[in-house]
C-alpha positions in Angstrom: 10.8 14.7 252.1 9.8 11.2 250.2 8.4 8.2 252.1 11.1 6.1 250.9 13.6 7.9 252.5 12.4 7.8 255.9 13.9 5.4 258.4 10.8 3.5 260.1 7.9 2.3 258.2 4.5 3.0 259.8 4.7 -0.1 261.7 7.5 0.5 263.4 5.7 3.7 264.7 2.9 2.1 265.5 4.8 -0.4 267.5 6.7 2.4 269.0 3.8 4.0 270.2 2.3 0.8 271.5 5.8 0.0 273.4 5.8 3.5 275.1 2.1 2.9 276.4 2.6 0.0 277.9 6.3 1.5 279.6 3.7 4.5 280.4 1.4 1.5 282.2 4.2 -0.1 284.2 5.1 3.5 285.7 1.8 3.8 286.5 1.8 0.9 288.3 4.8 1.5 290.0 3.5 4.8 291.6 1.3 5.3 294.8 1.7 6.6 298.2 4.7 6.5 299.8 5.9 6.6 303.8 6.4 9.6 305.4 8.7 10.4 308.5 5.0 10.2 310.6 3.2 7.0 309.1 4.4 4.0 307.4 2.7 2.5 304.6 2.8 -1.1 303.5 1.7 -1.0 300.7 5.0 0.3 299.2 5.8 -3.5 299.5 2.7 -4.8 297.6 3.3 -7.3 294.6 1.9 -5.0 291.8 4.7 -2.9 292.9 7.6 -4.5 292.9 7.0 -7.6 290.9 4.3 -7.1 288.2 5.3 -3.1 287.2 9.1 -3.9 286.3 8.1 -6.8 284.4 5.5 -4.7 282.2 8.4 -2.1 281.6 11.1 -4.0 280.6 8.6 -6.0 278.5 7.9 -2.6 277.0 11.7 -1.5 276.6 12.3 -4.8 275.2 9.2 -4.2 272.5 10.5 -0.8 271.8 14.0 -2.1 270.6 12.3 -4.5 268.7 10.5 -1.9 267.1 13.7 0.1 266.1 15.4 -2.9 264.8 12.4 -4.6 262.9 12.8 -4.1 259.3 9.3 -3.2 257.6 8.1 -5.1 254.5 8.6 -4.2 251.2 5.4 -3.3 249.6 7.0 -3.3 245.8 6.9 -7.0 246.2 9.4 -9.9 246.0 12.4 -9.3 243.8 12.3 -12.8 242.6 8.7 -12.2 241.3 10.4 -9.1 239.3 13.1 -11.0 238.3 10.6 -13.9 236.8 8.0 -11.1 235.3 11.2 -9.7 233.2 12.8 -12.4 231.9 11.9 -13.7 228.4 9.6 -17.1 228.2 12.0 -19.0 226.0 9.5 -21.4 223.8 9.9 -25.5 224.8 11.2 -28.1 222.3 7.8 -29.2 221.6 7.0 -25.5 220.1 10.5 -25.1 218.1 9.2 -28.2 216.4 5.9 -26.7 215.7 7.7 -23.7 214.4 10.0 -25.3 212.0 7.4 -27.0 210.3 
């Protein structure tokens, strides 16, 4: 399979991997001991578990969307530069006078 036919570039895969890692960290921050029928654990209402971790997961999911939508830069260069290289350079009026003499 040719690299030009891939849907994502290398930067997209790197961004997806980092985003997935951020989401996993968010889920790890949400985890912890829970309450059971015999004992109530107040740690389930900690700020990290109910405020920070969901925000971290949300940032991870948004960055995943950006990684999917992001179009990698064309390594072949700018099309305008290619056009300028292909066009023929015409001599200026001063050069025409010198050529006629």
